[in-house]
N, C-alpha and C positions, 0 to 999 in steps of 0.2 A: 713487829715488822712482817712476820709470816702471815698474820691475820689480815693485815692491810693488803698484801699481795693477793690473797684468796678473794677478799671482797672486791678488789679491782678487777680480778679475772672474771668473777661472776657478773659484775656490772657490764663489762665489755661483752660477755656472752649474751646478756639480756638485750643490750643495745643492738647487737648483731641479729638476734632472733626477731626483735621488733622491726628492724629495718627490712629483714626478709619478708616478714608477714605483711608489713605495710606495702612493700613493692608488689607482693602477690595480690593484695586487695586492689591496688591501683591498676595493675594489669587486668584484673577481672572487670573493674569498672570501665576501663578503656575498651576492653573487648565487647562488653555489653553495650556501651555507647556506640561503638563501631557497628555492631549488629543492628541497633535500632536506628542508626543514621540513614536518612533518605538517600537512596542510590538513584541519582537523577538520570544517569545513563540508562540503567535498567528500566526505570519507569517510562522514559521516552520510547525506548526500543519496544517495550511491551505494548504501549498504546498505539504506536504507528505500525506495528506488525500485525500478522494475521493470527486468528485464534479459532478453536473448535467450539466455542460458545460465545454468546453475546453477554458480556458483563453489564448489568444494569446499574446496580448500586451495592453498597455495603452498609448494613445496619446491625449494630451491636456485635460486630465481628463476624457476621454471617454474610457471605457473598451471594447476591441474587443474580443468577446467571441463566439466560435463556439457552437451553440445550439445542444443539443442531445435529442433524443426522450424520453419522459416520458410515462411510462406504469404503471398505478396504478388502483387498484380496490377500490372503495369507501366502507368504513365501514358501512355507514348508508343507502346506496341504493343498494349496491352490484353490481353496474354498473362499467364496465371497461371504462377507459378514456385513450386516446392516443393523446398527443399534444407535442408541442415543449417546451423545457425547457426555451426558451426565454421569455415565458409568466410569469415565476417565478423570473426572474432576477430583481435585484433592490428592493427586498422585496415585490414584487407584489403578489397578490392572484389571482388564476385562477380556476374557477369551485369548489371553496371551498378548494383548495389545496394551500399551500405555504411552503417555506423552513424555518424551525425553526432556529432562530438565538441564542437561548439560551435554557437551560434546558437539559434534558436527550436525546432529539432528535435533538440536535444542528447539523445543516448541513444536516439534512434529511427532506424529504417531509412529511408533516403532514397535516391532514384534520381537519378543524374546525367543531366541533359538539357541538350543544347547542345554547343558546340564544333564543330570542323570535321567530326568523325566523326558527331556527333549531327545536324548539319545534313543530311548525306547520308542518314542513316537516316530522319529525319523527312520529308524531301522525297519520298523514294521510297515511304514507307508512309502519308503523309498524316496523320501524328500531330501531336503538340503542337509548335508552332513554337518554336524556341529563340530566345534573345536575339540581337541583331545582332552582338555581339562573339564571340570564340572561347572565352570563359570558360564552363564548364558551370554549369548552374543546378540547385540541389538542390530536389526536390519530394518530397512524401510520397506513396508509392503506397498503394493499398488494402491495408491490413495486417491479416491475420487470423492472425498467427503465434501459436504457443503459447509465451508468455513464462513467466518464473519464477512470477509470480503466478497465471497461468492454469493452469500445470502443478500447482502446489500446490492450487489450487482443485479441479481435477478429481480429483487423487489423494486429497485429504481427503474429498471427497464420496463417492468409491467406497468408501473404508474405512468411513465412517460408515454407508453403506447396508448393507454386509456385516455390521457389528456389530448394527444394528437388526434385520436379517433373521434373524440367528442367535438373538437374543432372542425374536423372534416365532415362530421354529421351535420353541423350547423350550415356549412356551405352547401351541402347536398340538398338541404331543405330550401335553400334560397335560390336554387337553380331557375325556378320559374320567373322570378322577378328580381334579378341581381342588382339593378340600378336603384330600386326604390327602397331596399332594405340594406342598412349599413350595420356592420358588426359593432358591438359595444362590449364594455367590460373586459373580461379575460380573453375573449375571442379577438377583440380589437388589439389587445396587447400582443397576442401571438402573431397576428397578421403583421404588426409593425416590426417585430423581431425577424420574422421570416423574410419580409421584403428587404430589411436591412442586410441580411445575409445574401439574398439573391442579387440585389442592385449594388451592394457595396463590396461584395467579395466575388461571387460567381461570374457575373457579367464582365467586369473589368479585368479579372485575372485569367479567365479561360478564353473568352471571346465568343464566337458564334456558336460553338458547340457546348455552351454552358448548361443547357437543359439536360444533357446526358449525365452530367455529374452533380446536378443540384440536389437530387434526393440523398445522395451519400453525404454531401457537405452539410445539409440540414440535419441529418441523423447524427453525424459526428458532433456538430455544434451543440445541439440540445442535449445529447448524451453527456458530454463532458461538463457543460455548465450545470446541469441538474445534479450529476454525481458530486461535483465539487461543492455545490451549495448544501446538499444533504450531509456531506462530510463535515461541515462546519457546525452542525447541530450537536451540542455536547451530550445529548441523551438519546436513548433508543427512540426511533430507528436510525438516528444519525450517528456521526462520529467515526464511521469506517473510513479508512484511508485507502480508497479504491484506486484513484488515479495516481496516488503516491506509491502504488505497487507497480514495479517495473514490468511485471508480466502483463498487466492490463495495457499499459502504454506501448509495450512491444507489439501486442496484437493490433492495436489501432494503427501504429506506424506501418506494420506489415500489410494491412488492408490498403492504406494509401500507396504503398510501394507496389503492390500487385496491380491495382487499378491503373496506376501511372504507366507501368511498363507493358501491361497486356493490351491496353487500348492506345498505345503510342503509335504514331504514324510512321511510315517508311522514312520520311525526311528526318524524323526524330532520331531514329536509329542510325541513319546515315551521318548525322551531325556528331554522333558519338564515336562510331568506328571509322568514318571517313570524313573528318572535319575539313572545312574549307580553309585550309592553311597551306603554306608551302610544303612541298613533298618531304623535305628533310625533317619537318616538324611532326608529320603524321604519326610516326612510330612512338613519339613522346606524348602527343596529345591524346591519342586513343586510350592508353591505359589511365591517363588522368581523368578523362571524361567518364570512363567506365567506373573508376573509383568514386566519382561524384554521384553515380547512381546509388551506390551502397551507403554513402555518408548521409544522404538526405533522410531516409527513415531513421537512421541512428540519431540524427539531430532532433527529429520530431519526438522520438522516444525519451531521450534524456531531458529535453527542455520541459516537457510536461511533468515527468516524474520528479525531477529535482525541485521544481517550483512548488508543487503541492506538498512534497515531503518536507521541504524546508519550512513551509507555513505551519504545518501541524507540529513540527518539532519546536518552532519558535513559541507557539501558544502554550505548549506543555512546559517549556522552560520558564516562561514568565509566571506560570501558575506555581511552579516549584519554588520560586523565590519566597513565597509566603512561609513555607515549611522550613526552608534552609536558614531563615533569619530568626527562628523561634528562640534559639539559645543566646542570641545577642541582646536580649532584653526587650521589655515591653515597648519602650519608645521606638527603638530601631525597627522592631518587628511590625509595629502599627504603621509607621511611616512607609516601610517597604511594601506592606500589604496594600495600602492605598495606591502606591505607585504601581504595583503589579496589576491591580484591578483596572486602573485607568488605562494602562498601557495595553492590557489584554483586550479591553473593549475597543480601543483604537485599532489594534492589530486585527480584530475580527472584522471591522469595517474594511480594512485594507484587504483582508483575505477575500471578502465578497467581491471587491474590485478585481483581485487577482484571478478569482474563479472565472469571471467573464473574460478577462484579458487572455488567459490561457486557452479558453475555448475559441476565442476569436483568432488568436495567433495560429493555433493548430489548424483551424479551418482555412485561414488565409494561405498558409504555407502549402497545404494540400492543394488548394485551388491553383496556386502558382505552379506547382509541379505538374498538375493536369494541363495547364496552359502551355507549358514548355513541351509536353509530350504531343501536343497538337500542332507541331511545327509544320508549315507548308513550304512547298518549293518556291524559292525566290525567282521572280521573273527578271530576266536580264542578268 
């Protein structure tokens, strides 16, 4: 009987140890699977966000990235630094600067201040005082770097300027005999688009003073549509989410806001602060009308930003379906892959239409605001 109890005790211990070991292995496999699992949220945010390099492709585990210039001013020394962003790729630190991978400055260049070495540097140079412990502190330097969005913005602007100047050069050569020579090819296409903006937006929305605002409206229209179309190209030099960056749309909206209110007529301002309503309503209507001035650029900014950002996120989400269904089997994965590809192609054609619509809507709303600012005194 004693031997049976001992054997039973040993068997129970072995079962217990085996269960613990099996649980540990399962936890390890689950953790490994979790680490290797595609994080759709991080992938989408990474691709629609801004970067300090232009990722081209990945081959055999090696990332091909076009480095961009980094221009920063140190917080602790006040010195300016100019170097290639390749020094910061892969989590490396260069001249005290690195790209933060977490926290409030995630994805941005930060400077390490503090620690024993930082204490000596700051005491000798009279810079920023570090914390009392030896842990470095991350601060944001003055950052004027050429990022992916900035590079795409500059590149597209230069290309657009060259295209417009080439068309203008053709018309300059035709000045001697304008009626006998008609534009053809790309010049004819540009003339058709330009006249559609002038005759379809500027004239009816602004009125007799449309010529004053036409250059700006044409610039905004071609800038937005060209940037949007280049952003749909899935490889270099396309793919940058320029108008899906709220800073870009904010500047465009502020330009419309400034032109609207700087060149507004006296009657326009009178209708805002002294509206033609009963006297008891004027104290109520004046703040409402003034608030309307501020909401107009906000609507322009959010409309363009949200539409383009949503389009990029949708295309990336459809692409991720292929990788998320790998573990569901060959049949399901193959079917979802076909579905994802077909829907992605369809969505790309829709995004081409959206690129034009958003440029048209932004231009039309700007023209409407300009027309409202040209209010004239009513007779009678």
